[in-house]
DOKOLMAR-875592 format. One record per residue (C-alpha): residue in one letter; x, y, z; residue number from 1. Coordinates in steps of 0.1 Angstrom, whole numbers, padded with zeros to 4 digits, always signed. Example, Ala and Ser with C-alpha at 12.3 -4.5 7.8 and 13.67 -1.06 7.14 Angstrom:
+------+-------+-------+-------+------+
: resn :  east : north :    up : resi :
+------+-------+-------+-------+------+
:    a : +0123 : -0045 : +0078 :    1 :
:    s : +0137 : -0011 : +0071 :    2 :
+------+-------+-------+-------+------+
//
This chain:
+------+-------+-------+-------+------+
: resn :  east : north :    up : resi :
+------+-------+-------+-------+------+
:    m : -0504 : -0866 : +0383 :    1 :
:    h : -0470 : -0852 : +0370 :    2 :
:    s : -0466 : -0815 : +0366 :    3 :
:    k : -0449 : -0801 : +0335 :    4 :
:    p : -0414 : -0785 : +0340 :    5 :
:    p : -0415 : -0748 : +0341 :    6 :
:    k : -0413 : -0732 : +0306 :    7 :
:    l : -0388 : -0707 : +0319 :    8 :
:    t : -0363 : -0735 : +0327 :    9 :
:    t : -0367 : -0749 : +0292 :   10 :
:    d : -0362 : -0715 : +0275 :   11 :
:    l : -0331 : -0709 : +0296 :   12 :
:    s : -0316 : -0743 : +0286 :   13 :
:    l : -0322 : -0736 : +0249 :   14 :
:    r : -0306 : -0701 : +0252 :   15 :
:    n : -0276 : -0716 : +0269 :   16 :
:    e : -0273 : -0743 : +0242 :   17 :
:    r : -0275 : -0717 : +0214 :   18 :
:    s : -0250 : -0695 : +0232 :   19 :
:    y : -0226 : -0724 : +0235 :   20 :
:    q : -0230 : -0732 : +0198 :   21 :
:    i : -0224 : -0696 : +0188 :   22 :
:    a : -0193 : -0694 : +0211 :   23 :
:    h : -0180 : -0726 : +0196 :   24 :
:    r : -0184 : -0714 : +0161 :   25 :
:    e : -0167 : -0681 : +0169 :   26 :
:    s : -0139 : -0700 : +0186 :   27 :
:    e : -0134 : -0722 : +0155 :   28 :
:    a : -0136 : -0692 : +0132 :   29 :
:    l : -0110 : -0674 : +0153 :   30 :
:    r : -0087 : -0705 : +0153 :   31 :
:    h : -0091 : -0708 : +0115 :   32 :
:    y : -0082 : -0671 : +0108 :   33 :
:    l : -0053 : -0671 : +0133 :   34 :
:    q : -0039 : -0702 : +0115 :   35 :
:    a : -0044 : -0686 : +0081 :   36 :
:    a : -0024 : -0656 : +0093 :   37 :
:    t : +0008 : -0676 : +0093 :   38 :
:    s : +0020 : -0697 : +0064 :   39 :
:    d : +0024 : -0735 : +0068 :   40 :
:    n : +0061 : -0733 : +0062 :   41 :
:    t : +0065 : -0707 : +0090 :   42 :
:    r : +0045 : -0728 : +0114 :   43 :
:    k : +0066 : -0759 : +0106 :   44 :
:    a : +0098 : -0739 : +0112 :   45 :
:    y : +0085 : -0726 : +0145 :   46 :
:    r : +0074 : -0761 : +0156 :   47 :
:    s : +0108 : -0775 : +0147 :   48 :
:    a : +0126 : -0747 : +0166 :   49 :
:    i : +0105 : -0753 : +0198 :   50 :
:    r : +0112 : -0791 : +0195 :   51 :
:    q : +0149 : -0784 : +0194 :   52 :
:    f : +0147 : -0761 : +0224 :   53 :
:    e : +0128 : -0787 : +0244 :   54 :
:    k : +0151 : -0815 : +0233 :   55 :
:    w : +0180 : -0795 : +0247 :   56 :
:    g : +0162 : -0793 : +0280 :   57 :
:    g : +0142 : -0761 : +0278 :   58 :
:    r : +0106 : -0759 : +0290 :   59 :
:    l : +0079 : -0735 : +0280 :   60 :
:    p : +0072 : -0710 : +0294 :   61 :
:    t : +0108 : -0702 : +0300 :   62 :
:    d : +0129 : -0674 : +0315 :   63 :
:    r : +0157 : -0650 : +0305 :   64 :
:    d : +0185 : -0670 : +0320 :   65 :
:    t : +0175 : -0703 : +0304 :   66 :
:    v : +0173 : -0686 : +0269 :   67 :
:    v : +0207 : -0670 : +0274 :   68 :
:    r : +0222 : -0704 : +0285 :   69 :
:    y : +0206 : -0720 : +0253 :   70 :
:    l : +0222 : -0693 : +0231 :   71 :
:    l : +0257 : -0698 : +0247 :   72 :
:    i : +0256 : -0735 : +0243 :   73 :
:    k : +0243 : -0735 : +0207 :   74 :
:    a : +0263 : -0705 : +0195 :   75 :
:    e : +0292 : -0727 : +0183 :   76 :
:    s : +0270 : -0753 : +0165 :   77 :
:    l : +0241 : -0734 : +0150 :   78 :
:    n : +0242 : -0706 : +0124 :   79 :
:    p : +0232 : -0672 : +0139 :   80 :
:    r : +0202 : -0670 : +0115 :   81 :
:    t : +0190 : -0704 : +0129 :   82 :
:    l : +0193 : -0691 : +0164 :   83 :
:    d : +0174 : -0659 : +0154 :   84 :
:    l : +0146 : -0682 : +0141 :   85 :
:    h : +0146 : -0701 : +0174 :   86 :
:    l : +0143 : -0669 : +0194 :   87 :
:    t : +0114 : -0658 : +0172 :   88 :
:    a : +0096 : -0691 : +0177 :   89 :
:    i : +0101 : -0689 : +0215 :   90 :
:    g : +0090 : -0653 : +0216 :   91 :
:    q : +0059 : -0660 : +0195 :   92 :
:    w : +0049 : -0689 : +0218 :   93 :
:    h : +0050 : -0666 : +0248 :   94 :
:    y : +0032 : -0638 : +0230 :   95 :
:    y : +0002 : -0659 : +0220 :   96 :
:    q : +0001 : -0675 : +0255 :   97 :
:    g : -0002 : -0641 : +0270 :   98 :
:    v : +0029 : -0645 : +0293 :   99 :
:    a : +0060 : -0624 : +0296 :  100 :
:    d : +0084 : -0629 : +0267 :  101 :
:    p : +0120 : -0635 : +0279 :  102 :
:    v : +0133 : -0629 : +0243 :  103 :
:    k : +0126 : -0592 : +0247 :  104 :
:    d : +0150 : -0590 : +0276 :  105 :
:    p : +0180 : -0567 : +0269 :  106 :
:    l : +0205 : -0594 : +0281 :  107 :
:    v : +0190 : -0619 : +0255 :  108 :
:    r : +0191 : -0593 : +0227 :  109 :
:    k : +0227 : -0582 : +0236 :  110 :
:    t : +0239 : -0618 : +0237 :  111 :
:    m : +0224 : -0626 : +0203 :  112 :
:    e : +0240 : -0595 : +0189 :  113 :
:    g : +0274 : -0606 : +0201 :  114 :
:    i : +0268 : -0641 : +0186 :  115 :
:    r : +0260 : -0625 : +0152 :  116 :
:    r : +0291 : -0604 : +0153 :  117 :
:    t : +0313 : -0633 : +0163 :  118 :
:    h : +0299 : -0662 : +0143 :  119 :
:    g : +0279 : -0644 : +0115 :  120 :
:    q : +0287 : -0655 : +0079 :  121 :
:    p : +0275 : -0642 : +0046 :  122 :
:    k : +0243 : -0660 : +0035 :  123 :
:    r : +0251 : -0687 : +0009 :  124 :
:    k : +0234 : -0678 : -0023 :  125 :
:    a : +0223 : -0702 : -0050 :  126 :
:    k : +0243 : -0701 : -0082 :  127 :
:    a : +0226 : -0678 : -0108 :  128 :
:    l : +0221 : -0698 : -0140 :  129 :
:    r : +0231 : -0679 : -0171 :  130 :
:    l : +0214 : -0682 : -0205 :  131 :
:    e : +0243 : -0703 : -0218 :  132 :
:    h : +0238 : -0728 : -0189 :  133 :
:    i : +0201 : -0731 : -0197 :  134 :
:    a : +0209 : -0736 : -0233 :  135 :
:    q : +0234 : -0763 : -0225 :  136 :
:    m : +0209 : -0781 : -0202 :  137 :
:    v : +0182 : -0781 : -0228 :  138 :
:    k : +0206 : -0792 : -0255 :  139 :
:    h : +0217 : -0822 : -0233 :  140 :
:    l : +0181 : -0832 : -0227 :  141 :
:    q : +0171 : -0829 : -0263 :  142 :
:    q : +0199 : -0854 : -0272 :  143 :
:    l : +0185 : -0880 : -0248 :  144 :
:    p : +0162 : -0908 : -0261 :  145 :
:    d : +0125 : -0899 : -0261 :  146 :
:    s : +0108 : -0903 : -0227 :  147 :
:    k : +0081 : -0886 : -0206 :  148 :
:    k : +0108 : -0876 : -0181 :  149 :
:    k : +0128 : -0859 : -0208 :  150 :
:    y : +0099 : -0837 : -0218 :  151 :
:    r : +0090 : -0829 : -0182 :  152 :
:    d : +0125 : -0818 : -0174 :  153 :
:    i : +0127 : -0796 : -0205 :  154 :
:    a : +0095 : -0779 : -0195 :  155 :
:    l : +0106 : -0776 : -0159 :  156 :
:    v : +0139 : -0759 : -0168 :  157 :
:    l : +0125 : -0735 : -0193 :  158 :
:    t : +0095 : -0726 : -0172 :  159 :
:    g : +0115 : -0722 : -0140 :  160 :
:    f : +0140 : -0699 : -0157 :  161 :
:    f : +0119 : -0677 : -0179 :  162 :
:    g : +0091 : -0676 : -0154 :  163 :
:    a : +0115 : -0667 : -0126 :  164 :
:    f : +0094 : -0690 : -0104 :  165 :
:    r : +0100 : -0700 : -0068 :  166 :
:    r : +0101 : -0737 : -0061 :  167 :
:    s : +0068 : -0736 : -0042 :  168 :
:    e : +0052 : -0717 : -0071 :  169 :
:    l : +0064 : -0742 : -0097 :  170 :
:    l : +0051 : -0771 : -0077 :  171 :
:    a : +0018 : -0754 : -0071 :  172 :
:    i : +0009 : -0749 : -0108 :  173 :
:    q : -0023 : -0768 : -0117 :  174 :
:    v : -0036 : -0774 : -0152 :  175 :
:    t : -0065 : -0750 : -0143 :  176 :
:    d : -0040 : -0722 : -0137 :  177 :
:    l : -0030 : -0723 : -0174 :  178 :
:    v : -0046 : -0698 : -0197 :  179 :
:    w : -0036 : -0702 : -0234 :  180 :
:    e : -0036 : -0671 : -0255 :  181 :
:    p : -0027 : -0665 : -0292 :  182 :
:    e : +0005 : -0648 : -0280 :  183 :
:    g : +0016 : -0674 : -0255 :  184 :
:    l : +0007 : -0688 : -0220 :  185 :
:    i : -0005 : -0670 : -0189 :  186 :
:    i : +0000 : -0688 : -0156 :  187 :
:    r : -0023 : -0676 : -0128 :  188 :
:    l : -0015 : -0689 : -0093 :  189 :
:    p : -0040 : -0681 : -0065 :  190 :
:    r : -0012 : -0675 : -0040 :  191 :
:    s : +0026 : -0672 : -0037 :  192 :
:    k : +0052 : -0666 : -0009 :  193 :
:    t : +0049 : -0629 : -0010 :  194 :
:    d : +0012 : -0628 : -0018 :  195 :
:    q : -0002 : -0639 : +0016 :  196 :
:    q : -0034 : -0619 : +0009 :  197 :
:    a : -0042 : -0643 : -0019 :  198 :
:    t : -0046 : -0616 : -0046 :  199 :
:    g : -0030 : -0639 : -0071 :  200 :
:    l : +0002 : -0642 : -0091 :  201 :
:    v : +0004 : -0639 : -0129 :  202 :
:    r : +0033 : -0648 : -0152 :  203 :
:    a : +0032 : -0644 : -0189 :  204 :
:    l : +0053 : -0668 : -0211 :  205 :
:    p : +0052 : -0656 : -0247 :  206 :
:    f : +0056 : -0680 : -0276 :  207 :
:    a : +0093 : -0679 : -0288 :  208 :
:    g : +0103 : -0680 : -0324 :  209 :
:    n : +0125 : -0710 : -0318 :  210 :
:    p : +0104 : -0738 : -0303 :  211 :
:    t : +0135 : -0753 : -0285 :  212 :
:    c : +0137 : -0723 : -0261 :  213 :
:    c : +0099 : -0717 : -0257 :  214 :
:    p : +0086 : -0727 : -0222 :  215 :
:    a : +0050 : -0724 : -0234 :  216 :
:    r : +0055 : -0750 : -0262 :  217 :
:    a : +0076 : -0772 : -0238 :  218 :
:    i : +0047 : -0773 : -0213 :  219 :
:    k : +0022 : -0782 : -0241 :  220 :
:    q : +0045 : -0810 : -0253 :  221 :
:    w : +0049 : -0823 : -0218 :  222 :
:    m : +0012 : -0823 : -0212 :  223 :
:    d : +0005 : -0841 : -0245 :  224 :
:    t : +0032 : -0867 : -0240 :  225 :
:    a : +0021 : -0874 : -0204 :  226 :
:    d : -0016 : -0871 : -0212 :  227 :
:    i : -0022 : -0845 : -0184 :  228 :
:    a : -0056 : -0828 : -0185 :  229 :
:    i : -0062 : -0821 : -0149 :  230 :
:    g : -0044 : -0818 : -0116 :  231 :
:    p : -0007 : -0807 : -0109 :  232 :
:    l : +0014 : -0798 : -0140 :  233 :
:    f : +0048 : -0811 : -0128 :  234 :
:    r : +0046 : -0847 : -0115 :  235 :
:    p : +0070 : -0875 : -0106 :  236 :
:    v : +0080 : -0900 : -0133 :  237 :
:    n : +0092 : -0934 : -0121 :  238 :
:    r : +0119 : -0955 : -0135 :  239 :
:    w : +0095 : -0972 : -0159 :  240 :
:    d : +0087 : -0938 : -0173 :  241 :
:    q : +0052 : -0938 : -0157 :  242 :
:    v : +0038 : -0904 : -0147 :  243 :
:    q : +0024 : -0903 : -0112 :  244 :
:    a : -0009 : -0884 : -0104 :  245 :
:    r : +0006 : -0865 : -0074 :  246 :
:    q : +0025 : -0832 : -0073 :  247 :
:    l : +0063 : -0833 : -0077 :  248 :
:    n : +0083 : -0836 : -0045 :  249 :
:    p : +0100 : -0803 : -0035 :  250 :
:    g : +0134 : -0818 : -0034 :  251 :
:    a : +0131 : -0832 : -0069 :  252 :
:    i : +0137 : -0799 : -0086 :  253 :
:    n : +0171 : -0796 : -0069 :  254 :
:    d : +0178 : -0832 : -0079 :  255 :
:    v : +0170 : -0825 : -0115 :  256 :
:    l : +0193 : -0794 : -0115 :  257 :
:    k : +0222 : -0812 : -0099 :  258 :
:    t : +0218 : -0842 : -0123 :  259 :
:    l : +0218 : -0819 : -0153 :  260 :
:    g : +0247 : -0799 : -0139 :  261 :
:    k : +0268 : -0830 : -0136 :  262 :
:    a : +0259 : -0841 : -0171 :  263 :
:    c : +0268 : -0807 : -0185 :  264 :
:    q : +0301 : -0808 : -0164 :  265 :
:    f : +0294 : -0775 : -0146 :  266 :
:    d : +0319 : -0768 : -0119 :  267 :
:    f : +0293 : -0752 : -0096 :  268 :
:    v : +0269 : -0782 : -0091 :  269 :
:    p : +0269 : -0780 : -0053 :  270 :
:    e : +0257 : -0744 : -0055 :  271 :
:    l : +0227 : -0753 : -0077 :  272 :
:    s : +0192 : -0751 : -0063 :  273 :
:    s : +0157 : -0742 : -0074 :  274 :
:    h : +0165 : -0705 : -0066 :  275 :
:    s : +0191 : -0707 : -0094 :  276 :
:    f : +0163 : -0702 : -0119 :  277 :
:    r : +0150 : -0670 : -0102 :  278 :
:    r : +0184 : -0654 : -0096 :  279 :
:    g : +0194 : -0665 : -0131 :  280 :
:    l : +0166 : -0648 : -0149 :  281 :
:    s : +0171 : -0615 : -0130 :  282 :
:    t : +0209 : -0613 : -0134 :  283 :
:    s : +0208 : -0625 : -0170 :  284 :
:    a : +0181 : -0599 : -0179 :  285 :
:    a : +0202 : -0572 : -0161 :  286 :
:    r : +0233 : -0582 : -0183 :  287 :
:    e : +0212 : -0577 : -0214 :  288 :
:    r : +0201 : -0542 : -0201 :  289 :
:    v : +0164 : -0553 : -0198 :  290 :
:    d : +0144 : -0525 : -0181 :  291 :
:    y : +0142 : -0526 : -0143 :  292 :
:    e : +0104 : -0526 : -0143 :  293 :
:    l : +0102 : -0556 : -0167 :  294 :
:    i : +0126 : -0576 : -0145 :  295 :
:    k : +0106 : -0567 : -0114 :  296 :
:    k : +0073 : -0576 : -0131 :  297 :
:    q : +0085 : -0610 : -0144 :  298 :
:    g : +0098 : -0621 : -0110 :  299 :
:    g : +0069 : -0607 : -0091 :  300 :
:    w : +0092 : -0590 : -0066 :  301 :
:    k : +0077 : -0567 : -0040 :  302 :
:    s : +0110 : -0552 : -0028 :  303 :
:    d : +0127 : -0527 : -0051 :  304 :
:    a : +0159 : -0533 : -0031 :  305 :
:    t : +0159 : -0570 : -0040 :  306 :
:    v : +0156 : -0563 : -0077 :  307 :
:    w : +0184 : -0537 : -0076 :  308 :
:    e : +0206 : -0562 : -0058 :  309 :
:    y : +0201 : -0587 : -0087 :  310 :
:    i : +0206 : -0559 : -0113 :  311 :
:    e : +0239 : -0548 : -0097 :  312 :
:    e : +0251 : -0584 : -0096 :  313 :
:    g : +0243 : -0589 : -0132 :  314 :
:    q : +0260 : -0557 : -0143 :  315 :
:    q : +0289 : -0558 : -0119 :  316 :
:    f : +0314 : -0561 : -0147 :  317 :
:    n : +0297 : -0538 : -0172 :  318 :
:    n : +0290 : -0509 : -0147 :  319 :
:    n : +0324 : -0510 : -0132 :  320 :
:    a : +0346 : -0479 : -0125 :  321 :
:    s : +0378 : -0499 : -0132 :  322 :
:    v : +0367 : -0505 : -0169 :  323 :
:    i : +0370 : -0468 : -0177 :  324 :
:    l : +0403 : -0466 : -0159 :  325 :
:    m : +0418 : -0496 : -0175 :  326 :
:    e : +0408 : -0483 : -0210 :  327 :
:    k : +0425 : -0450 : -0201 :  328 :
:    m : +0456 : -0468 : -0189 :  329 :
:    s : +0457 : -0488 : -0221 :  330 :
:    l : +0457 : -0455 : -0241 :  331 :
:    l : +0485 : -0442 : -0220 :  332 :
:    l : +0506 : -0473 : -0225 :  333 :
:    n : +0500 : -0473 : -0262 :  334 :
:    a : +0510 : -0436 : -0264 :  335 :
:    e : +0543 : -0442 : -0245 :  336 :
:    s : +0554 : -0472 : -0267 :  337 :
:    p : +0566 : -0453 : -0298 :  338 :
:    k : +0586 : -0429 : -0276 :  339 :
:    k : +0606 : -0457 : -0261 :  340 :
:    g : +0615 : -0470 : -0296 :  341 :
:    k : +0631 : -0437 : -0307 :  342 :
+------+-------+-------+-------+------+
//
């Protein structure tokens, strides 16, 4: 006759199993939220930095002397901003592993400061597109034979400029993000680069009197021509003018701009990038004396300093002390001219 196992043992096993399941769920939830705390692009940048450090011969965890040696060897070949990123990635790895961070060592910090002073260069900025550049691009596109790519590029240029969108934001636009109103188009994105809390981004594109410079109408024409009713707004178009279902590749926006720049014979084609739209809207608006708050709102900037930097760039010839002095000098020269003729 077999005796039944004690009930106490069974209950204990069940409790252990439940505890394991709860701990596993909590661990998965923690991993999910920790991952969500850092953007995908940041994680990719950190992983790339760690790979480069390890390819050089570094091993994690590492120490102060190894990091200093790495900086000394890479100082000549890598931009100081790149090295700063590498240090941040190495420091983050040590922090989350709960081990001593060699990046915080005074010798590492002092070495990096010396590299910045010795090899630091001004950050290269994308060329800010002016209104006349956008007009020239659109005019060139309108003269091309009808095609789906033509209408996509017109919508891309007008939306990118007047919406002051970042590249990632342009690519992220879905048909479901578009809200059509009698006054124009509202684009609602669930998230953007500076909106990591996912409170959402809103850009309003009013209907313009002239259809040729109206981003809202350009989007509508692109959607009708390409028969887009769902999914990503901006998509690849192949050589046979067939629209693909997937989202446009990030590098494609730069390619479109450089192709148009060459066609329009701009002398700054190498300086063009997707950020040319964003800088272009802000500096162009500043030249036209558009209110600071309106510029900040349209670009969705969080930093006042960034907006003022763009405004100062746009008004650097208008708000210039030398203008008043040159006008005064002109009056003085004109006043002296008759005297010399006597």
